[in-house]
Every structure is written in C-alpha cells, then in structure tokens.
N, C-alpha and C positions, 0 to 999 in steps of 0.2 A: 258833465259837471253842472251845466246850466240847469238841466232838469232837476238835479238833486237839490238845488238851492231854492226851489220855488216857495217852499213854506217859510223859510227864514226871511227871504226877501219880502214876501207879503206881510209877514209879521212885523218887521222892523219899519215898514212904511206907515204904520198906523199912527194916529195922533197921540201925542204924549202929554196932553194938557193935565191929565189926572195925576201925573207923577211929578209935575213941576214943583209941587210943594216940598217934597223931600229929596228930589233929584239924586244928587251925588251920594247922600247918606244911604238911601235905599239901594242904590247900585252897589255901593261898597258892601252892604250886608249880604245882598244876593250873591255878589261875586265871591265873597268869602265862603259862603255855603257851597257854591259850585266847586271852588277850589278844594275844599275839604272832602266833598263827595267824590270828586275825581281821584284824589289821592287814595281815598278809601277803596274805591273800585279797583284801582291799579294794584293795590296791596293784595287783592284777592286773586290776582292773575297767577296761574301756575307757571313753573319754570319753563315749560315748553310752549307757553304763550296762550293757553286757553283758560276759560273760566268754567267752573261747574259748581253751582250752589246746590245745597240739599234740596231734593224734591220729596216732599212729605205727603204721604197718603194716609188712608184710614186704617183701622185695626184689622180689617180683613187680611191685610198683608201678614201681620204677625201671626194671626190665627192659622192661616193656611200654611205658613212656613212651619209652624210646630206640627201640624197634621202631616205635612209632607215628610218631615224628619222622622216622625213616628212611623210612617209607612215604610221608610227606608231603614228602619231598625236602629235609629239613633236617638231614642227617647231619653237616654241618660245624660245627654250632653249639657254642659253649663249654659250654652246659648239658649236652650229651651227654658231654663229657670229664669234667665234674664228677660226673655220675650214675654213670659207669663207675668213677670213683675210689671212690665210695661203695660200689658193689658189691664191689669188691676188699676193702674193709675189713670187709665183712659176711660174707665167706666164713668158715665155721666150721672148727674143727680137724679135723672128720671129712671135710673136703674139699668138702662140699656147702653148700647154703644152706637154712636152716630156716625154718619158719613163725613161729618165735618164738625169741629168744635162749636158747641152751641146749637147744633141741629137736633132734630127729633130722633128718637131711637129707630134704628134700622133693624128689622127682624132678622135678616140674614147675618149681618155683622154680629148681632147680639147672640144668636144661636151658636155661631162658630166660637165666639169668645167664651161662652158658657161651657161648651164642650171641652175646650182646651183647658179651662180652669179646673173642671172636674178631673180631667186627665192628669193635671198637675197635683191633684190631691185636695183641692178645696172642698170642704164639707158642704153638701147641698143645703144644709140648714144654717150655714153662716149668713149673717145679715146681708152681705153684698150679693150672695148667690140667691137668697130669697127675693131680694129686691129685683135682681135680674130676671128671675123666673116669672115673677108677677108681670113685669113689663113685656116679656116675650109672649106670655099667654094672652095679655091684653091686645097684642098685635096679631093674634091668630095662631100662635104656636108654630111648631116646626113645619106644618103644612103650608104656612104662608111664606116660607123661604123661596128664593128664586131657584131656577132650574139648576144652575151650576152648584149651588149650595146643597141641593138635594142629592146630586150625584156624588159630591164629596162625602156627604153623610152616609150614603149607601156603601161606599168603599169600606167604611169602618163599622158596618153592620148597624147603623143608627137610623136607617130609612130603607124602605123596600125599593129594590131596583124596578119592580113592576110599576111603581108610582112615579118614577122619574121620566121626564120627557125623553122620547127616543131620539138618539143622535146616531143614526145608522151609518157605518163607514162606507156603505155602498154608494152614498151620494158622491164620493170621490169620482165615480165613473160618469156622472151626469155631464154631457157635453156642454161646451161653453155657449152654444146657441140655444140651449134649453133655458127656459125662463128662470128656473131655480137651479143654481150650481154653485160650487164653492167660490167662484170668482164674481158671483153676483153679491156676495157678502162683502162687508168692509174688510180691509186688510187685517185689522186687529181681531176681528171676529173669526176670520178663517184660520189665523194662527192659534186661536184658542180652541176652535171647534174641531179641527182635524185630529189633534191628539186626544181631544175629549171623545171623539167618535171611537177611537181605539179603546179608551177606558170603558165607555158604555158597552161596547161589544164584548170585551174580555171580562168585565165585571170582577176586577181584582178584589180580593177580600183581605182585610186586615182588622179583624174584630177588636173592638175596644174591651178593656177589662170591665168586669161587671160594674165596678164602682163608677165608671165613666159613661155608662149608658144613660139615656135621657128620656125614659118613658114619661117623666113628669112634664115634658114640654108638649105632650099631645093633648089637644082639647078633647073632651068627651063629647060624643055625639057629632053632629054635623059641623063641618068646618065653617068658620065665619068669613073665610076669604072669598071675596067676590071675583068672578072671572074678569080678566082684563077686557076693557073696551066694550062693556055691555051697553053703553049709551049710544053707540053709533051703529047704524045698520051695516056699514061696510065691515066694521070690526066684528060684529056678530056673525056675519056671513063667512068671512075669511077665517075668523077664529074657529068657527064651527067646522069648516072644511079641514083645517090643519089638525084639529082635535080628532076628527075621524081618521085622518091619515096617520096620526100618532097611534091611535088605537089599533089600526091595521098593522103597523110596524110591531107593536107590542105583542099582538096575536101571533104574527109570523115568528117572532123571537121565541115565544113560549112553545110554539110547535116545532121549533128548530128548523124552520123552512128558510134556510139562508144559503143557497147554493153558491153564491159568490163571496161568502164571508172571508174565506182564506185569501182570495185574491184581493179583496177590498182592504184587508188589514195590511197586506204587503204593499199595496198602492199608497195607503196613508203613510206607512213607514218610509217608503221611497220619496214621498212628497216632503216629509219633515227633514230628513237627513241633509239634503243639499242646502237647505235654508239655515242650517246651523253654521255653515261656513261663512266667514266674513261677517259674523254677527255675534253679539253678546247673548247668545241663547236665541231660541226661536222668537222672532219678532222683537227681540231685545227688551221684552217687558215681562214682568213677574208672572202673570197668569199662564201664558203659554209655556214658560220655562218649567213651572211646576207641573203642568199637564204633560209636558214631554217626558219629564222624569218618571211620572207614574205610568204613562202609556208604555214607554220602552221597557220599564221593569215588568209590566204585565205581559209583554211579548217575550220575556225571558232574558233580557239583557242583564248580565251580572253586575253587582255593585262596583266591581273594579273595571268595568268596560270603559275604554277611553271616552266614549260619548257621554256616559253617565257621569263620569268624573268631571268632565269639562262643563256640563250643564250645572252640576252642583257647585263648581267653582264660580260660575257666573252668578248663581243665586247667592252664594255667600258674599260676593262682591257688593251686593246691595245692602248688606248689614251696616248699621251704625250702632256701635256699642258706646254707651254713655253711662258711667257709673255702674249702678246695679241693674240697668235696663238695656235692652236691645230692641231696636226697631228696624224696619225694612223700608227701602225706597221701592217704588213700583218700577223704576228704571232710572237712568241718569240722563241729564239734559245738557251735555257740554256744548254741542253745536248751537243749540238755541241760546244758551247763556252767553256764549262767545259772540255770536252775531249781535245780540241785543246790547251787550257791553260795548262793543265797537261802535254801535249806533249812538249810544249815550256819550261816549268819550269824544267822538267826532263832533257831536253837537256842542260839547262843552268847550270846544276850541283847541283841543289837542291836534297838533299838526298831523296831516295825513301820512307823513314819512317818519313819525315818531317810532323809535325802536320797538316799543311795546305793541303798537298797532301792526307794524310789519311782521313781528313774530306771530301775532294772532292770525294775521292773514295767511302766513305760510302754514300754520296749523290747520286752518280751514281748507286750504287748497289740498292738503294731504288727505283730507277726508271726503273729497268729492267722490260720489258714487260712479264707478267705472265699469260695472258689470251689469248685465241684464237681470231683471227681477220679475216679480209677478206681473207687472204692467206689460212687459214685453211678451209674456205668454198670452195675455188677452189680446194685445195688439202689437205684433212684431214691428210695425212701422214706427212705434214710439221710440224716439232717440234715447240713448242712455245718458244720464246726467243727473244733476241735482244733489241734494244733501239730505241726510237723515237727521234724526233728533239726538241719537245717542253717539257714543264713541264709534260703534260699528253696528250697522244694521243694513248691509248692502242691498238685500232684496227689496227694501222698503224706504226709498226716499219719499219725502213729503213736500207738498206745495208751500206750507207755511214756513218751514225752515229754509227751503230753497229760496223763497222770495226774500226773507230776511238776510240771508247770506249774500245774495246778489246786491241788496241795498248797501250792505257794509263794504263788500269787496269793490263795488262800483265807485266808491269814494276814495279808495286808496290807490297809491302808486308805489310799486316796489322798485327799489334801487337797482337790483340785479336784473339785467335785461332778460335773461332766460326766465326768471321768476315772474317778471312783468308780463311776458308773453303767455306764461302759464295762467296767470290771473285772468287775462283777457279771454283766453280760450275757455276757462272754466265758467266764467260769467256767460259767455255765448252759449255754451252747452246747457247751462242751467236754464237760460231763457228759452232755448229750443224745447227743452223738456217741459217747461211750464206751458208753452203754447200748445203742446200736444195734449196737455192735461185739462184744457179748458172744456167745460161742459157745454152742452147745446143751449142751456139757458143763459150762458154768458158768464157764469160763476165758476168757482173752483171748489172742489172738496179737498180733503186732506191727502189721501193716498191714492185715490182711485178716480177714474173718469166714468161717468154714467152709472154710478153705484147708487141708484135712487129708487129702487123698486119697493115702494112703501108696503106692498102686500107681504113682503118677507118679514116685516116687523111683527106679524101675527103668528109666525112659527112658534110653537110652544117653548123652544129653548132660546127664544129671542128676547127674553124679559130683562136683559141687561141694558136695553135701550140704546144699542149701538150696532144694530144689524146692518145698517147702510151708511154710506158716506156721501151725502148729497152736497151740493154747493152751499156755502155759507158766506154771509156778508163779511165777516171779519177776515177770513182768508182771502176772499176776492179783493177786498180793499187793500190788503198788504201786497198782493201780487200786482195790482194796478199801480200802486205807489212805486214798487220796484221797477216796473217797466218804464214808468215815466222818468224815474231817476236815472235809468240807463239810456235815456234819450229817445225812447219810442214815442212817436207823435200821438197825442191824445185822440186824433181823428182816425187812427187805424181801426179797422173793423173789430179786432179783438178787444181793444180798449173801449170802444163805444159800447159794445155788448156788455162788457164788465160794468161800465158806469150805469147802464140801463138796469142791470141786475141789482145794483145797489139802490137805485132810486125806487125800484119796485119793493125792496125790502124794508123801506122806512115805514114805521107804524104811525098810526093817526096822531099820537102825541109828539111825534118828531124823533123818537128813539129808534134804535136798531137792536135786534137780538144778538147776543154774543155767544157763539157756540163753544169757543175754546178759552174764554176768560169770563169771569163773573161780573156781570152778565150784560145788562143793557148799557152800563157805563163803558164796558170794554167794547161792545159792538158799535156803540155810537161814536166813540172816539175814533176807531179805525175807519168806520164808514165816512166820517167827515174828512179825515185825511185822504182817503181814497178819492172822494169826489172833488176835493180841492186839487188833487193831482190831475184829475181828469179835466180840470178847467172850470168847474162849477164856481160861480161867482160867490164870494164870501158874504155879500149883502143880499143874496137871493133868499126867497121865502123858505125854501127847503132847509137851508143851513141855519137860518135864523130860528126856525121852529125847533131844530135840534139843540141849538145853543140855549134857547129858552127852557127846554126840558132839562138840560144839564144844570142850569142855574137854579131851577126849581127844586132840584134834588139836594142842594147843598145843605149840610148840617149846620147847626147854629154856631159851632166853633170854627167853621170855615172849611172843613174837610168834606170829602165825599166817601161813601161806603155803600156796598151792596152785598148782602149775604146770598149764599146759594139758594135760599128759600124762594127767590124770585123765579127759579125754574119750575117750581111746583105751583106758585101763585104769581102770575105776572102783575097782579095788583100791587105787589110788593117791590116792583122794579125800582132800582135806584135808591132803595132804603136799606140802611144798616149802619153800624158803627164805622166811623171814618178810618181809612187806612191810607198809608203814604202812597202805595201803588195806585189805588183807585182815585185818590186826589190828583195824582199826576195825570192819569188818563183823562179825568174831567178837564183839567187845565189844558192839556194838549188838544182835546176836542174843541174847547173854546177858542184856542189859538187858531186852529184850522178854520173855524167859522168866522174869524176876523175879530174876535173879542179878546183884546190883550190889556185893556185898561179899565174894565168895569170893577165895581165894588166886589163882585163875586170873585173875580180873578185875584184881586189884592188880598182878600180874605183867604183864598185858597193857598196863595204863595206864603202868607203869614203862617198858615197852619203848618206847612212843610218846614219853614224856617224855625218855628217854635218847637218842633219835635225831632229835629236832627240831633243825633247823638254826638258826643264829644269826638268820636272816631270818624265822624263825617257821614256815617250811614244812617239808615232808618230801620225800624223793625216793625213788622206787621204781625199782630197776634192772630188776626182773622184771615181765613183762606180766600184767595182771589182767583185761583186756577180751576179749570174745569177739565175733567177727563171724559166722563159720560154723564150728561145732564140727568139729574134726579137719582144717579146711582153712585158716581165716584168723582170726588173732588180732590184738589191738590193745593199745596202751599209751596210755591217757588220762593225759596229763601232770598234769592237775589233780586226778586221783583221790587222789593222795598228800597233798593239802592239805585239801579240803573234807570228806572222810570222817573223818580223824582229828580235825579241828576239831569236828565234830558229836559224835563219841563222847566226847571229853574234856569238851565243854560239858555233856553230859548227866550225866557222872560228877561234874563240878563241882557240879551241882545237887544230886546225892545227898549229897555231902560237906557242902554248905552246910546242908542240912536236918538232917544227922546231928550237926553241931557247933553247931547253933542259930544259925548265921550265914547271912546271905543271900549268894548268889553276887555277885561284883563285877559292876557294870554296865559297859558299854563305856566305855573310857577312864578308869575308876576304878582306884585301886590295889587290889590283892588284899588 
C-alpha cells in the first residue's frame, strides 16, 4: 500500500500559498464536483459490478458490416438500411469519410462508404454521391485504397484479384525461427491475416449488381498514388524486395503452382477454430470476425453451421441501434473501463472495502486469463496470467490491461478470506506474466514480446500501420507504476531498465509520444507518472521540461486538447480543441511533475469545473483514443468521466492539505 500512495503523498506535500486566498470555498467547489462525478460513475456500473462504455470507431465498421451481410445473403435486412442511414450522416463537408470527426478524408473509408451507398440504391448523380466521388478521385481513386480494402472489393467483383497484394496461406508453415512467420506479426495482425489468407487463396465471388459497380472511381491513365517509403533507402530496398516476392507469388498463383495449398488452407482453418473458444470471435475485434465469417464460408461452411452462427452472433453484439441509425463498435472494452473506473473511484476517496468496488474486483478476478495462448506457443516458459481488453479473449491478454487491473486490485482488500486469497494470487500471476513480457530494450509492447522487426512493415499487405508490436512509453510507464504500486523496489533490474527506456523516449521539447492515446498529451502524462514511480525527482530537469511543455500547450480557456492529426504531423503535437479527458491527462502529468499550484493548474481545474454536466459527468466531442496511428482512432465514451474525476480528486487532496482540512469522504458534505 505504501508504494501505491507515492503520488498522492508527494502531491499533498506541495506548498499551498497559491490557494490561501480562496481556501475553503475552492475546496468546497472541487469537493462537490468530485462527489457528483463519483456518483455519476457509480451509476454507470452494471449489476454484476463492471463498467463498459461505448467504444466508437469510424465508418469503415458500418461499411464492412453491410458488405459482410451482403456476402452472407442478408441484403434485405432492416439493419442494413439503418447502417446506410448512419453512413450518410457521417459524410464530412469535404465529401469523403474520415478516420475521426474533423479529420481529412480517408480514401479507403470513402470508397467503401460510396460502394455501400450505391448498393443501397443512392443515385450516383445525387449531390452527396457526386461530392464523394470528386473527393475519392482527388485522393487517387480506388487504386489508392489500402490492401485490405482492395481484397474486400475483389470479393464483390469491384477490383482485380491479380492487383491485390498476395496473402499466401502457405506462410502458416513458416517455422517460428524463420525471420518472417505469423508470430513475428502483432497479435491483431495475425488474427486479421490468417483468415484473410484463406480469402485471398479461395477468392470467393459475390458480384455486385450492375448499379453498384464503381468504374467511375478509376482514374484514367497512370495512378497518382506514390509507392510507400520512397524517401528512405531502407524503405526502397525492402519495399522493392517484397514487391518482387509479391510478384512471384502472383505468378505462381496464376500458373496454379501451389502444391501445398490444400494443406495450407486446412492449417489456417485449424489455427482459427481453437482461438474462437473462450473469445468473443477471433481476436474479439471486428476485422478478424468479419474475415473469419467470409473465410469459413469460402471453405464451404453452411450458413447454419454452429461456428458461423456464433461468429455472427458476436458481430451482432457490437451493434448499437439508435433511432433510424445503426452503428458498430470495433469491440467492447469492459476490463479496461472497469479497471480505470476503480482507479478513479479509489482516488476519489471511496473506501477500498466499498461494496461497489468489491463487486468490481470479483468481476475482474473472474476474467483472469487462465489458459495458454499465442504467447505460450512462441515461448512455452511464459507463465499463464493477465487480463484481456474485452469480456472474453483468452488467447490474447495484453500488458496495458493487465497493468491497470493490477493497479486497481492491488489497492483493494476483499472481506471474504477465500476471495482475498484469490485476489492476491491473481495479482501475483499477472505480475509474473508481465515480467515475462518485458522486451530487451526495457519496455513493454501490448500483446507480444520481441515483436519489433521493422522490415515486416514493408510487406505489401502491411499498409494498416500495425504489423509489429514494439515497446511503447505509455504502456511501459503504466507497467512500471503497477509494479511500484505492488511494492516492487524501484532498484530492481527490470524497473531500472523500464525507467531507462522511458528516459530514452523523451523528445527534445520534453514530451513523449503516445501510442494508445492521442497523443503526446497521453504519452507525456503516463511517462511522468512512470518516472515519478521509479523515483525520479519532481524538481529534476527532465520532469520540469515535460511540465513546461504541457503548460505551453494549454488553450486560452484553460483546457488541453490534441487531435489525431499529430500522428501525421508531429509539429501539431499538443494542439487541438480542449477535451475533458485530455485536460485531465495534462493535469495529472503536471501533478506527477510536482506542479499542483501554478496558474496553469488552476485554469485547467476551472475548465473542468465549468464544463461538468448536471449529472456529474463530462462529454467529449473529439476523439482521444488510438487504435492504429494514422489509420484507426477511437472514442472511449467513459474517458470523459473517470479521468477528470481522478484529476479533480487528487487536486482536492492538495487543497485539503493546504487549507488544513481533510477532503470530504464519499457521501459527506464538502
């Protein structure tokens, strides 16, 4: 417990001269906001103890869902009409469809939306379709789409299979010691690619009606799309090598020289099926589930086969129907939301034995991963343990969720002795799993260890920007903080290496890149907390540079914001409309750096206080979550509640210490 309180103790020891002027009145206002936010978050708890907010993605989800249903012969369903209605509403002013609200048009998202709307009967000369077509052509037309989109279009006779990048199923046979094999890819990529390899090999055909074809999206003459990586010698060399390999694969395919094809398809099928057990579909995320449905159907699975029916049920579970529209979530985030909600509620002063927290703890314990997964195939010595992101995804626990769950469970005590013993055992197993997942560079990736072969990013079908899973500063900082909270000494070799990894990741202006949240505000906040947990002095030059960078990004109204555009142009880091979540991240970063009383902090707190809704929560219009940088972004709907609650609760503790009053306990008047 001592290690868990390092941040709060450091925070509350800071001078309070800057709050002496309004002392008790400000404390009362902050305390009231914390109390209302706490009650709001508790009201979102499900009956069985967990939290799960909506996880919003872009329109690629709705487009691919409609295409999948069309492939399965379900084109006449009402859900398709509602999904296309949602697509029309999400068309941006520039004519295309973006990866996030306010972002530039994405050619792949726009082409798929255009196809679906034509399939739904929208006239190509209608103003919204003309506008979309002009934007798509300006972006390079259908030839500028990414590899996965081209394969989808080929299924429906809208693109040539011969022009799609090869995804040969024979790669399933490549041994693990070989430089390129399916386990050298990130976990999410291999779950997408293995069923995709079946699709590429089988080349299923579901021709579109003539009215839904898209010859108008082809540019005349030479494509305007430049090859990837033309500016770097390494990219040119490896890109050229893989293009030659792709051409060889296409030639062998055309000549039907594929002696291992039948065995390869059977091996891919045998790889997929066991991973559907104990999981909400393959990988428990939308793209592999869709690919699995199409792949198994192309192998001859009937529509009423139990596996097809179950995967369809998991896909339908991602639907959100609202009025005349239907949208899809990429997956669900209950473990993540529950752990972060617990963290915020504990910071807010809720007692560790509060019934709501105990119930949430029991829910998390029931979802500990207890069976081997892909990691144990790569390294059988890796212990079993950890937590996944979704309700069920047993083959794929991840470091980020496991660290956050350990942080939360480590601060709780369960009244039932048997459950308390189970809690301790789960935490110990999770920590053992995390130790085994540390990379040689001292950091942690998300799902894999040693998944950092950059050369693989030049494979032609790797243009989804997520082929590998290297160490990241945000996850490493979270793991470091979890270990310290569990009482692991900062001087242990694994934590020293983790802290060194974080130090190396700091950029010249003091910030850190954020892989899983947008972007430098997220990475900098977590890195600061991780380094403080590792014993870095709050008044040291490294932390002060980071704090100065955060203060320099503050918007005039007092909040902070950063749009996903900073992934494309780092010169835009820390810039964007203010959001409640990112304002909380900035404040938490400043607190970790020892700044709890500056004008920037006070303005940031006032921003949150002024934008809290009557129900105690906040709402962020702009997206702050990251799936694949430059490709796929997310809006976690609960981010705007539990992060501001945590930030204000810590600030309340500072005010209470500075005014000589204790912070109000849960349910008490401020």
